[in-house]
C-alpha positions, 0 to 999 in steps of 0.5 A: 468500493474498489474492484476486487480485482484490484485489491487481489492484484495489489496483494498479489504484488505485495507477495511478490515484493516479499519473495524477492526483498532478499534477493533484490537487496543482495543484487543491489549491494553487489551493483549487478543491475543486470540481475535486477532487470531480469527479476520480475516487474512486480518484485520492485516495491514501487510498484505497490499501491497504497490503498484504504483498508476498509473501501480499497480506494487508492486515492486520497490515502492517509498514511497515518491511518490506512484509510481514504479521506471518505472512510476517515471522515465517517469512522471519525464522526462516529467516533471509532478512531481513538484520539481523534476529534471532531474540529469546531470553532 
């Protein structure tokens, strides 16, 4: 499980990105790079980190399911993810 502070920090970044999204788009269309540079650093969407919805883990993240590989394997083995079957040969 990731530290609560890391998860909270990422949530705060999401809110900042949403707050400045419209202004960033306007500045980019006007090619006002000085204005873009004056925005907060966390207003950039590239600062967001994909995190597992269950554990908050950032590594080995599966976008399609929004889970880490560990959580995905546990939930898939328990049959909790629809459409995912265990492979055997």
